[in-house]
N, C-alpha and C positions, 0 to 999 in steps of 0.2 A: 472349071471352065477356063480354058486358055484364052488369052486376048487374041481373038480372031475376028473374021468378018461376021461371025454369028453373034457377036456381042453388040446387038442392036435392038432397038425397040421396034416391035412389029406393029403395035397398035396402042392407042390411048382412047379410052371411052369414058364419058361422063355417065355415072351410074346414080340414078335417083336424085340428081342435082346435089349430091352430098360428097361424092368421092370420084376420083379418077382411077380407073382400072388400067394398069399398064401390063402389056404382054410383051415378052421378049422373043426374039427369033428362035433361040435355042433354049432347051431346058437348063435348069440351074440347080445348084446345091447350096446349103447354108454357108459353106466357105466362100461362095461367090458373092455373097451379099455386100461386102465392102466395095468390091469392084462395081457392082450394079448400082449401089448408092452413089458412088462417085460419078458414074455415067449420067444418072438422072439429074443429080444436083449440078453437074457441070453445065447443064442446059438452062439453069436458072441463075443468071448472073446476079451478083450482089446478094446472094443468100447468106444467112448467118447460121451456122451449125450450133445447136444448143446442146443436144445430148443424143447418145445412141444407147439403146438398151437391148441386151441380148437375152432371149429366153431359150427354152429347150427346142422349140420348133418355130419360134417367131421372133423377129427382130423389128425394131422401129427406130427411126431417127426423127427427132423433133428439129425443126428449123424455122427461121424467120425469113420472110420474103415479102417485099412490098408492104412493110409495116403490119404484117399479120403472121400468125403462127400456124404451121402445118405439121403433119406427121406423115412420113414415108414409111409404110408398113410392108413387111415381107412375111409370108406364111410359107414355111418350107414344104410341108407335105403336099400341099395343093399347088405349089409353085405360083402363089398369088402375090401380086404386088399392087399396092394402091396408095394414093395420096388423099388425105382428107384434111379439111380445115379443122383446127383444134376446137373451134366453137361450133363447127358444122353449120355455119350460116353464110359464108362468103362465096357463093356460086360464081359471081363475076371474076374473082381472082382464080378460081379453079378453071374457068374457061380460058383465062389468059395463060395459066400454066400449061393447059392442054395445047394451046397454040405454040408455045415455046418448045414443048417436047416433040410435037409432031413435025416441026420445021426447024431443025437445028442449024 
């Protein structure tokens, strides 16, 4: 994916009160994940990157934001992207992340 107008988030949806499903305007490939990760995390000021783990068809980035831990997941074959709280309990912060991502 080249850096173009299509490198945008098209929607963010809270799913089952446990994760935020992120959809991008254009399709993407595994090699686009670092750029997409930068895009998403750039919208969350003062985040702290902990680690990035790459698998065969899935990558995730752990980060700290607002004194809590989150995971930004990418699954390549389905072009899925989602953020979840590491403890799967902090829905208020997921809602706040949703607001930041929807209104950059």
